[in-house]
N, C-alpha and C positions, 0 to 999 in steps of 0.2 A: 289597396288596403289599409287602413289608417293606422296612424301610429300607435291609436289605445291599443291595438293589438300585437304590438312589438312588445307590449311591457311585459314586466314579470309583474306575476301577481303578489299583490301585497301580502309582505312577510314583514314581524316584528325585528325589533331593530337586532336581537339575539340573532332570531335565523340568519338576518343580512352579515351579521359577523361569522358562523357558521358557512354560508356560501363562500363568502371572501377565501376562511380556510382553508377551504377544502379546494380550491382552486389552487390557491396556492401550494398546495400537499400535492396534487397531481402535476403540477412544474417541479417543483421538489424531488417528489420519485423520478420523474423521466430525467431530470439533470443527472440526478444518481446514476440511475441507469447507463446512462449514455457516461459517465466518468469511469464507472468500473467494465464497462465494453471496453474502452479504449484502455484502461489499465494491461486488462487481460489480452488485450489486441499487441499493446504495444510490447510486453514481455511474452508473446505463442504464447500463451495459456488460457487461450478461448475454448477450448476441448474439454476444460474443466470446471466450467461454470457452471454445470448444471448436475456435476457430481455430488454426491455426500463425502463427508469426510474421512469418514471410514474404507470409503474406496479408494483413495490417496497414497500413494507411495507417502514414504518420509521426505521425500525430497521435492514430490510435487507439494505435497501442506507445509513446508519450508517455503517453499516461493511464493504462494498462496499468502501465508502468512508475511512476509516481506511486502505483498503490495498492499493490504488489509494495514500495515503499517504508515503506509504512503497516503492514505485515503483525507487526511487534513493537512496534506503537503507539510511534513514537517521539514525543518530548517534542521537537524539532528536525530539521525537513527543510529541505537547503542543494540551491539549486536553481542551479546552473550555467548560466547562459546556456538555457534549459526551453524556450525559444519560436523559438531559432536558425534552425532546421529546418522549422519551422513554417510553413502558411502562415495567412492575418489570421484566418480561421475556427476553425481548431482550437487557436492561439497565445488566442482570444477563452477556448474551450472550458476549455485547461488551465491560464490564469490565474486563471478562476472557479473551476474543482477545488481548486487549492492555494487562493484566496481562502475557498471553504466548507472545507477542510482546517481551516484556520487558527481561523474562525469559529467551527465546531460539535465541533471534536475539540482545542480549546483546544492544539493546534501550533505552535511559532513556526516560520514560513517564513521564510527567508532566500533572497531572487532576487538572483542576482548576475548585472548586463548592462549592455552597452556603448551598449544604446540607450536615449539618454536619453529621448527622445520617446516611447519604450513609458509608456504608465500602468499602472502596477505595482498592485495590488487592496492597498495597503497601510494601516496605521495611520502608519505614521512612513515615512520616505522619508532616505535620506544620499548621499552620494554621496564621491568617495573622489577626492582630487583633490592632485595633488602630494605625496602621500604625507603628508595630512590626513583625517581623519572631517570630513566637513562633512552637519550637520542640515538636511534643505530643508522638515522638517513645519510648516510654518505653521501 
């Protein structure tokens, strides 16, 4: 077999660019699939991967949304009332997930809540009272 038969047929520069972009795109899509599969597996949510949002419970939606927020590996997550619409079991699961993200991914997690009795998985606790931030950590 000669070298001539191994060559790509002649293409224009434009077509060559398209071929390059398509090859890169296939690689990027494969990488995204791999990252998402790892994230779902890591948080034990792989069973939800092929389901549609309307078929998920509120707790499942919250946990999937939390994973989605990690797609760009943020250094900071701001969670505004993340458990407000969840039952006790799903609230605990979500708060454990945020704690795990904080501990294992070295991500700062700020949780805002109006429920002062909710135990937050934190290293530091603060309260905003009359416009002043108070350190509640002992």
